[in-house]
C-alpha positions in Angstrom: 135.6 116.6 153.7 136.3 120.2 152.6 138.2 118.9 149.5 135.3 116.6 148.5 132.9 119.6 148.8 135.2 121.8 146.7 135.5 119.2 144.0 131.7 118.7 143.9 131.1 122.5 143.7 133.7 122.9 140.9 132.3 120.0 139.0 128.8 121.3 139.3 129.9 124.8 138.2 131.7 123.4 135.2 128.7 121.3 134.1 126.5 124.4 134.5 128.8 126.5 132.4 129.0 123.7 129.7 125.2 123.6 129.6 124.9 127.3 129.2 127.4 127.5 126.3 126.0 124.7 124.2 123.6 125.6 121.4 121.1 124.0 119.2 120.4 124.9 115.6 117.5 123.7 113.5 117.6 123.8 109.7 114.5 123.3 107.6 114.9 122.5 103.9 112.0 123.3 101.7 111.0 120.4 99.4 110.7 121.2 95.7 107.1 120.6 94.7 107.6 121.5 91.1 107.0 119.2 88.1 109.5 119.3 85.3 110.4 117.8 81.9 114.0 117.5 80.9 114.8 117.4 77.2 118.0 115.8 75.9 119.3 114.7 72.5 118.7 116.7 69.3 116.1 119.2 70.6 117.6 122.5 69.2 115.7 123.7 66.1 112.4 122.1 67.3 109.2 123.4 68.7 107.8 122.2 72.0 104.1 122.3 72.7 102.7 121.4 76.1 99.0 120.6 76.5 98.2 122.1 73.1 99.4 125.6 74.1 101.4 127.9 71.8 104.7 126.2 70.8 108.0 127.2 72.3 110.8 127.5 69.8 114.0 125.9 71.0 116.8 127.9 69.4 120.5 128.4 69.9 121.1 131.4 72.1 117.4 131.7 73.1 116.9 128.5 75.0 118.5 128.1 78.4 120.5 124.8 78.6 123.1 123.3 80.8 125.3 120.2 80.9 124.2 117.1 82.8 126.3 113.9 82.7 128.3 115.5 79.8 125.1 116.0 77.7 123.3 119.2 76.9 119.8 119.4 78.4 117.0 121.9 78.8 114.4 121.8 81.7 110.9 123.2 81.7 108.6 123.6 84.7 105.0 122.4 84.4 102.0 122.2 86.6 101.8 118.7 88.3 99.3 116.4 86.5 98.6 114.9 83.1 100.6 116.5 80.3 100.6 116.1 76.5 104.1 116.8 75.1 104.5 117.3 71.4 107.8 118.2 69.7 108.0 119.0 66.0 110.9 119.7 63.6 110.2 121.3 60.3 106.5 120.5 60.7 107.1 116.8 61.4 106.2 115.3 64.8 109.3 113.8 66.4 107.9 113.3 70.0 104.2 112.9 70.9 103.6 111.7 74.5 100.9 111.8 77.0 102.3 111.4 80.5 101.7 112.3 84.2 104.2 114.4 86.0 103.8 114.3 89.8 105.0 116.9 92.3 108.8 116.8 92.8 109.3 114.7 89.7 111.3 115.3 86.5 110.4 113.3 83.4 113.3 112.8 80.9 112.5 113.0 77.2 115.1 112.2 74.6 114.5 113.9 71.3 115.7 111.9 68.2 
């Protein structure tokens, strides 16, 4: 009977110690609520106008780009909602689109 009592006490003590040493960690990841357009193709040397605002000149060494799927791209953040995107090269319109960009979405535009 004493052996059974000792085994029970040791087992209970081990379970108590195991419960005290375990931990729980919660991680919260913030969702990206931004809205973006991603330009690819021949966009260098053009001017980008968003919602009839002053154009942004896309120039070598001045426009931040990166490689995505072995292609050079540039990303611009917008306010979510309806957008009018106009891209011109030497005064000629090469892209003229009206689109809606929702929160957390990226719209890809290939410039010819």
